[in-house]
C-alpha positions in Angstrom: 123.5 68.6 101.9 124.8 65.0 102.0 123.3 63.8 105.3 124.9 60.4 105.3 128.4 61.7 104.4 128.2 64.1 107.3 126.9 61.4 109.7 129.6 59.0 108.7 132.2 61.6 109.6 131.0 61.9 113.2 132.6 59.9 116.0 131.8 59.2 119.6 134.3 60.9 121.9 135.8 59.0 124.8 134.2 61.4 127.3 130.7 61.1 125.8 128.0 61.1 128.5 124.6 59.7 127.8 121.6 61.7 128.9 120.2 58.9 131.0 116.7 59.6 129.8 114.3 56.6 129.4 110.7 56.2 128.7 110.0 56.7 132.4 111.1 60.3 132.0 108.6 60.6 129.2 105.9 59.4 131.6 107.1 62.0 134.1 106.5 64.7 131.5 103.0 63.3 130.6 102.2 63.3 134.3 103.1 67.0 134.7 100.7 67.6 131.9 97.8 65.6 133.4 98.4 67.2 136.9 98.1 70.6 135.3 94.3 69.9 135.2 92.2 69.9 138.3 90.6 66.5 138.7 87.4 67.9 140.2 87.1 70.3 137.3 87.4 67.4 134.8 84.7 65.6 136.6 82.4 68.6 136.4 83.1 68.8 132.7 81.5 65.4 132.1 78.4 66.0 130.0 74.9 65.2 131.3 73.4 61.9 130.1 72.8 62.4 126.4 74.8 65.6 126.3 77.9 66.4 124.3 81.5 67.0 125.4 82.3 70.7 125.7 85.5 70.7 123.6 86.1 67.3 122.1 89.5 68.4 120.7 91.0 69.2 124.1 88.9 66.6 126.0 90.1 63.7 123.9 93.7 64.7 124.5 93.2 64.9 128.3 91.6 61.5 128.2 94.5 60.1 126.2 97.1 61.6 128.6 95.3 59.9 131.6 95.2 56.6 129.7 98.9 56.9 129.0 99.6 57.1 132.7 97.0 54.5 133.9 98.3 51.9 131.5 101.8 52.4 133.0 100.7 52.0 136.6 100.4 55.7 137.4 97.5 57.8 138.8 95.1 54.9 139.6 92.8 57.4 141.3 91.9 58.7 137.8 90.5 55.3 136.6 86.8 56.0 137.1 87.1 59.4 135.6 88.8 58.0 132.5 86.0 55.4 132.0 83.4 58.2 132.2 85.4 60.4 129.7 85.6 57.5 127.3 81.9 56.9 127.5 81.3 60.5 126.7 83.8 60.7 123.9 82.7 57.5 122.1 79.0 58.7 122.3 79.9 62.0 120.6 81.7 61.1 117.3 78.9 59.7 115.2 76.6 62.4 116.3 78.8 65.3 115.2 78.7 66.8 111.7 81.1 69.3 110.2 82.3 71.8 111.2 83.9 70.0 114.2 87.3 68.8 115.4 86.7 65.1 115.2 89.6 64.9 112.7 91.9 65.3 115.7 89.9 63.7 118.4 89.5 60.2 117.0 93.3 59.6 116.9 93.7 60.7 120.5 90.7 58.6 121.6 92.1 55.5 119.9 95.6 55.9 121.3 94.1 56.0 124.8 91.9 53.0 124.0 94.9 51.0 122.7 97.0 51.9 125.8 94.2 50.7 128.2 92.9 47.8 126.1 94.7 45.1 128.3 93.0 46.5 131.4 89.4 47.0 130.0 86.8 44.2 129.9 85.8 42.8 126.5 82.3 44.0 127.0 83.4 47.6 127.5 85.8 47.4 124.6 83.1 46.3 122.3 80.7 48.9 123.5 83.1 51.7 122.8 84.3 50.3 119.5 80.7 49.7 118.3 80.0 53.4 119.0 83.1 54.5 117.2 82.4 52.1 114.4 79.3 54.2 113.6 81.6 57.0 112.3 81.2 57.7 108.6 84.5 59.3 107.6 82.9 60.9 104.6 80.2 62.6 106.7 81.7 63.1 110.2 85.2 64.5 109.4 85.5 68.2 108.6 88.7 68.7 106.5 87.7 67.0 103.3 86.1 67.7 99.9 83.4 69.0 99.4 83.3 70.7 102.8 86.6 72.4 101.8 88.2 73.2 98.5 90.9 70.7 97.5 93.8 73.0 98.2 92.6 73.5 101.8 92.6 69.8 102.6 95.9 69.5 104.5 97.0 68.6 108.0 93.6 67.9 109.6 92.9 65.4 106.9 96.0 63.4 107.8 95.1 63.5 111.4 91.7 62.0 110.4 93.4 59.3 108.3 95.6 58.3 111.3 92.6 58.0 113.6 90.6 56.0 111.0 93.5 53.6 110.5 93.9 53.1 114.3 90.2 52.3 114.4 90.6 49.9 111.5 93.3 48.0 113.4 90.6 47.1 115.9 88.3 45.8 113.2 85.7 48.6 113.3 86.5 50.7 110.2 87.7 50.4 106.6 90.0 53.1 105.6 90.6 52.0 102.0 88.1 54.3 100.3 89.1 57.3 102.4 92.8 56.6 101.7 92.1 56.3 98.0 90.4 59.6 97.9 93.0 61.5 99.8 96.5 60.1 99.9 97.5 60.9 96.3 96.2 64.4 97.0 98.3 64.7 100.1 101.5 63.5 98.5 101.6 66.6 96.4 102.3 68.6 99.6 105.6 67.0 100.5 108.6 68.8 99.1 111.9 67.4 98.0 113.2 67.2 101.6 110.1 65.2 102.7 108.7 68.3 104.5 105.0 68.7 104.5 103.6 72.0 103.1 100.6 73.0 105.1 99.1 76.3 103.9 101.8 79.0 104.0 104.5 76.4 105.1 104.8 76.9 108.9 107.7 74.8 110.3 105.5 73.2 113.0 102.8 72.0 110.7 105.4 70.1 108.6 106.5 68.2 111.7 103.2 67.6 113.4 101.7 66.3 110.1 104.5 63.8 109.6 104.3 62.6 113.2 100.6 61.9 112.8 101.2 60.2 109.5 103.9 58.0 111.0 101.2 56.4 113.2 99.8 54.7 110.1 102.8 52.6 109.1 103.8 52.5 112.8 100.7 50.6 113.5 101.1 48.2 110.7 99.8 49.8 107.5 101.5 48.2 104.5 98.9 49.1 101.8 99.5 50.6 98.4 100.5 54.0 99.7 103.0 52.7 102.2 106.2 52.9 100.2 105.7 56.5 99.1 104.6 57.7 102.5 107.5 55.8 104.2 110.0 57.5 101.9 108.6 61.0 102.7 108.7 60.2 106.4 112.3 59.1 106.2 113.5 62.2 104.3 111.5 64.6 106.4 112.9 63.3 109.6 116.5 63.9 108.3 115.5 67.5 107.7 114.2 67.8 111.2 117.4 66.2 112.6 119.6 68.9 110.9 117.3 71.8 111.8 117.3 71.1 115.6 119.2 73.9 117.3 122.3 73.6 119.5 120.0 74.3 122.5 118.1 71.2 121.1 114.9 73.1 120.3 112.6 72.9 117.3 112.9 75.7 114.7 110.8 78.9 114.9 108.7 79.9 111.9 105.0 80.4 111.4 101.9 79.6 113.5 101.8 77.4 116.6 105.5 78.1 117.2 107.4 78.1 120.5 104.8 75.9 122.3 106.4 73.1 124.3 104.6 70.5 122.3 106.9 71.4 119.4 109.7 69.5 121.2 107.5 66.6 122.1 106.7 66.1 118.5 110.4 66.3 117.7 111.0 63.6 120.3 108.3 61.3 118.9 109.5 61.7 115.4 113.1 60.9 116.4 112.0 57.8 118.5 110.2 56.4 115.5 113.2 57.0 113.3 115.6 55.5 115.8 113.7 52.2 115.7 113.6 52.4 111.9 117.3 52.7 111.6 118.0 50.1 114.2 115.9 47.7 112.1 117.8 48.7 109.0 121.1 47.9 110.8 122.4 51.5 111.1 123.2 51.7 114.8 125.0 55.0 114.4 122.0 56.8 112.9 119.6 55.1 115.3 121.7 56.4 118.1 121.8 59.9 116.7 118.0 60.0 116.6 117.7 58.5 120.1 120.1 61.2 121.4 118.3 64.0 119.6 115.0 62.8 121.0 116.3 62.8 124.5 117.9 66.2 124.2 114.7 67.7 122.7 112.5 66.7 125.6 115.2 67.6 128.1 115.4 71.2 126.6 111.8 72.1 127.8 112.2 71.2 131.5 112.8 74.8 132.3 109.2 75.7 131.4 107.7 72.6 132.8 109.4 73.3 136.2 108.5 77.0 136.1 107.3 78.7 139.3 103.6 78.4 139.8 102.3 76.1 137.1 103.9 74.3 134.2 103.9 76.5 131.1 102.7 75.4 127.7 104.7 78.0 125.8 108.3 79.2 126.1 107.8 82.2 128.3 107.2 82.7 132.0 104.1 85.0 131.8 101.0 84.0 133.7 98.9 81.5 131.7 95.9 83.8 131.8 97.8 86.5 130.0 98.0 84.4 126.8 101.3 86.1 126.1 102.6 84.9 122.7 99.7 82.5 122.2 97.3 82.4 119.2 93.7 82.3 120.1 93.5 78.6 119.4 96.6 78.0 121.5 94.8 78.0 124.8 96.2 76.1 127.8 93.4 73.6 128.1 94.2 72.2 124.6 98.0 72.8 124.2 99.2 71.7 127.7 97.9 68.2 127.2 98.9 68.3 123.6 102.5 68.2 124.9 101.7 65.0 126.7 99.8 63.1 124.1 102.2 64.0 121.3 105.0 62.7 123.5 103.0 59.5 124.1 103.3 58.8 120.4 107.0 58.5 120.8 106.6 56.5 124.0 104.9 53.8 122.0 107.7 53.5 119.5 110.6 54.0 121.9 113.2 51.3 122.3 115.4 52.0 125.4 118.0 49.4 124.3 119.2 51.8 121.5 122.4 53.5 122.7 122.8 57.2 122.2 125.3 58.5 119.7 126.3 62.2 119.3 123.7 64.0 117.1 124.1 66.8 114.5 122.7 69.4 116.9 125.6 68.9 119.2 128.4 68.0 116.8 127.7 70.9 114.3 129.9 71.8 111.3 127.2 72.1 108.7 124.8 74.4 106.8 121.3 73.1 106.0 118.9 75.0 103.7 115.3 74.1 103.4 113.5 74.3 100.1 112.3 77.7 99.0 108.8 76.8 100.3 110.0 77.1 103.9 112.8 79.7 103.2 114.9 78.8 106.2 118.6 78.4 106.6 120.3 76.6 109.6 124.0 76.6 110.5 125.6 74.9 113.5 129.2 75.1 114.6 131.2 75.3 117.8 128.2 74.9 120.1 126.4 77.8 118.3 123.5 77.5 116.0 121.6 80.0 114.0 118.4 80.1 112.0 117.7 82.6 109.2 114.4 83.3 107.5 115.0 84.7 104.0 111.3 85.5 103.1 109.3 85.9 106.3 105.6 85.8 106.9 104.7 89.3 108.1 102.1 88.0 110.6 104.6 85.8 112.4 108.3 86.3 111.6 110.8 88.8 110.3 113.4 88.3 107.5 116.9 87.9 108.7 118.7 86.3 111.6 116.0 85.2 114.0 117.8 82.8 116.3 121.2 82.5 118.0 121.4 79.5 120.4 124.4 78.1 122.3 124.5 74.8 124.1 123.8 75.2 127.8 122.6 78.9 127.5 119.1 80.2 127.9 117.6 80.1 124.5 115.7 83.4 124.7 118.7 85.4 125.9 120.2 86.3 122.5 117.2 85.5 120.3 115.1 82.4 119.9 112.5 83.6 117.4 111.9 86.6 115.3 108.5 88.3 115.2 106.7 90.0 112.3 105.4 93.5 112.3 101.8 92.3 112.1 102.3 89.7 114.8 99.9 91.3 117.3 97.1 90.3 114.9 98.0 86.7 115.4 99.4 86.6 119.0 99.7 89.3 121.7 102.9 90.7 123.2 101.6 93.4 125.5 104.1 96.2 126.1 105.8 95.8 122.7 105.6 97.9 119.6 104.2 96.5 116.3 107.5 96.2 114.6 109.4 93.4 112.9 112.1 92.0 115.2 115.2 90.2 114.1 119.0 90.7 114.0 119.2 92.4 110.6 120.7 95.3 108.6 118.8 98.4 107.7 119.1 101.8 106.1 117.5 105.2 106.0 114.9 105.8 103.3 112.7 108.9 102.9 113.8 110.0 106.3 112.9 106.8 108.2 114.6 103.6 109.2 114.0 100.6 107.1 115.2 97.1 108.1 115.6 93.8 106.2 113.2 92.3 108.7 110.3 94.1 107.1 111.1 92.9 103.5 109.6 89.8 102.0 107.6 88.5 99.0 104.4 90.1 97.6 102.6 86.8 97.6 102.9 86.8 101.4 99.6 85.2 102.5 99.2 87.3 105.7 97.2 90.0 104.0 94.2 87.8 103.3 93.5 87.7 107.0 92.8 91.5 107.2 91.1 92.0 103.8 87.7 92.5 105.4 89.0 95.3 107.6 89.3 97.6 104.6 86.2 99.2 103.2 87.3 99.2 99.6 89.6 97.2 97.3 91.6 100.4 96.8 92.2 100.9 100.5 93.3 97.3 100.9 95.6 97.5 97.9 97.2 100.7 99.4 97.8 98.8 102.6 99.4 95.9 100.8 101.6 98.2 98.7 102.9 99.9 101.9 105.0 96.8 102.6 108.3 96.0 100.9 107.8 93.1 98.6 109.6 91.1 95.9 112.6 90.1 98.0 114.9 87.6 96.3 117.7 85.8 98.1 120.7 83.7 97.0 122.8 81.6 99.4 126.4 80.5 98.8 128.3 78.3 101.3 131.9 79.6 101.4 133.4 77.1 104.0 131.9 74.2 105.8 134.1 72.5 108.4 133.8 71.0 111.8 135.3 74.1 113.5 134.4 76.9 111.1 131.5 77.8 108.9 131.1 80.7 106.4 128.4 81.5 104.0 127.0 84.5 102.1 123.4 85.6 101.5 122.7 88.2 98.8 119.3 89.9 98.9 117.9 91.9 96.0 114.6 93.4 95.1 113.0 95.1 98.0 116.4 95.0 99.8 119.8 95.4 98.2 122.2 94.0 100.8 124.7 91.2 101.2 125.6 89.4 104.5 128.6 87.1 105.2 128.1 84.9 108.3 130.8 83.0 110.1 130.4 80.6 113.0 133.0 79.1 115.3 133.4 78.3 118.9 134.1 82.0 119.5 130.5 82.9 118.4 128.7 84.3 115.4 130.0 87.2 113.2 127.9 89.0 110.6 129.3 91.4 108.0 126.6 93.3 106.2 127.0 95.6 103.2 124.5 97.8 101.3 125.0 97.1 97.6 123.3 100.1 96.0 125.3 103.0 94.9 123.6 105.6 97.1 125.8 107.4 99.7 124.1 106.3 103.0 125.2 104.6 106.2 124.1 101.1 107.0 122.2 100.3 110.2 121.9 97.1 112.2 118.9 96.2 114.5 119.8 94.6 117.8 117.0 93.4 120.1 118.2 93.0 123.7 116.4 90.7 126.1 114.5 92.5 128.9 112.2 89.9 130.4 110.5 86.5 129.8 107.8 87.3 132.3 109.8 86.4 135.4 113.5 86.7 134.6 114.8 90.2 133.9 118.1 91.5 132.6 120.6 94.2 133.2 122.0 95.9 130.1 125.2 97.9 129.7 126.6 99.3 126.6 129.0 101.8 125.0 129.5 102.8 121.5 131.0 99.5 120.4 129.7 96.9 122.9 126.4 95.8 124.4 126.2 93.3 127.2 122.9 91.7 128.4 123.1 89.8 131.7 120.4 87.5 132.9 119.8 84.0 134.3 123.5 83.6 135.1 124.6 84.2 131.5 125.9 87.1 129.4 125.1 87.9 125.8 127.7 90.1 124.2 127.3 92.1 121.0 130.3 93.9 119.6 130.4 96.0 116.5 132.6 98.4 114.5 129.6 100.7 114.2 128.1 102.9 117.0 125.4 101.5 119.2 122.3 103.7 120.0 119.6 102.9 122.5 116.0 103.6 121.6 113.1 103.8 123.9 111.1 101.3 121.8 110.3 97.8 123.2 110.0 94.9 120.8 108.3 91.6 121.5 108.2 87.9 120.4 106.6 84.8 121.9 109.3 84.5 124.5 109.2 88.0 126.0 110.1 91.6 125.6 113.3 93.1 124.1 114.8 96.5 124.1 115.5 98.0 120.7 119.1 99.0 120.0 120.5 100.1 116.6 124.1 100.0 115.5 125.1 102.8 113.0 127.8 102.0 110.5 130.0 104.5 108.9 129.5 103.9 105.2 127.8 101.0 103.5 129.3 98.2 105.7 129.0 97.0 109.3 130.4 94.1 111.3 128.5 92.7 114.3 129.7 89.8 116.5 127.6 87.8 119.0 128.7 85.5 121.8 127.1 83.8 124.8 128.8 82.6 128.0 128.2 81.9 131.7 128.8 84.9 133.8 131.8 83.4 135.7 133.5 82.5 132.4 133.8 86.1 131.2 
């Protein structure tokens, strides 16, 4: 799409109300993250003299979050603890050899150091830096060749380069040889939209990699790789701006999704770009980025202010349940990740930039990623949707995986799909292992088949379970049981401020067409089976049950299903016949009842809307 043509067409209404968010609000969020950790427990975690930090990845992030607050006049009672943590961290780096997580930890340690530098004695500064200066990037970092094959050198390596550059700005490293070895390799992984292709192209790892990379030019790098890197960062940020939902959240898709730090990365990316475009003299685009940054961090307050303790993922289940979390997505690491990733944006933020309406709230567009990420976004009339056209079986389902409306709970309709093998990556206790999305289906060999379970044969997920099968034949049989070779074509039919229409044609493992329309009245999907066989179409409708605390009431008849929860109603209407099943589906946000609409013939129409209870 033509980003700049669209943005030039957007005006600021007379009744426009700024969010009122400033960098102080960012500090408030960081403080919530720090206070999620018990101070006495952190003291007990300090290593014995000569010992090593227990988890340098998480520990460096906690230390950075404390430094962010101390350097801004908050939590002075943590001062001695922070000094002890820095002593421990700086003594660890040069002693660790791969495999380790130093690739991440150096950046965090340096950000904390830079924040507190004005308040630390010269002697202590030199002591810490002299220890960090003993790091040999070619020996101490993990994600590099020859420790890994070249194709596996991805996001970790860019984290490491960011940390190394931050150390160089203090005069205790030389990044030139490391940059020469890796930047040309890394540039191969940015697509035409400037999105970074980490293995298997999860949406989050595009954004997080770009945000770490922006620290390098953001802290003054103007070397021989600057112009190419800067151009990718500029283009990638535009893709993020147009994929932000109308609930102002980051897209779903792939690993590490639905954690709150997703939005803190979005905020930090947008704060960086707001300053860029202010410097370039484009106050309108600077204001759009500023507005989008504020709305992104505002969108996660629900989970930060949750009963009990602040959550680190977008559900209300107890932290100990690990509902929806990958094994590596534990609270100790990812709660503070939210804070330190937001601190990146804090550094770049300019509160003098005035907000301007951003694409997520103005709508009227369709944005399609490259085929590497296979996502489509549409936004109109306060509604936004996200569609995955070739899902990863271990995380997502093909089809309509998100319907958001401004001001409505994002999980009530659907905020993220889930793949039929998702339980092998993250748990959703109480749910069946089935693909979950809003999508058409059909009967084949006496069983229901849905578009959500169709994708491409090169789907990477299978490699994770290869060792569970005793023979190659058994593994091949498992792989062949899935519906592969899905092909999709997208055609935009109408794209206006108040109405959007587009068609998706699927072929290969599914022979179905869908026409989507979006307006202020909601989202309408018309699905048609294209094959010549005489069979009725189906449509899968997940209906919200609970997010761990909030529950729903569900009513339905043959044509209409209503889900009420959290003061809102989600309404699904169809020209088919709605059937309730006893199955329960799950995604990272919670549990959903499984309903199926049965069409009469090859076509079915389904309409979706969200409203406050009192407005209906």
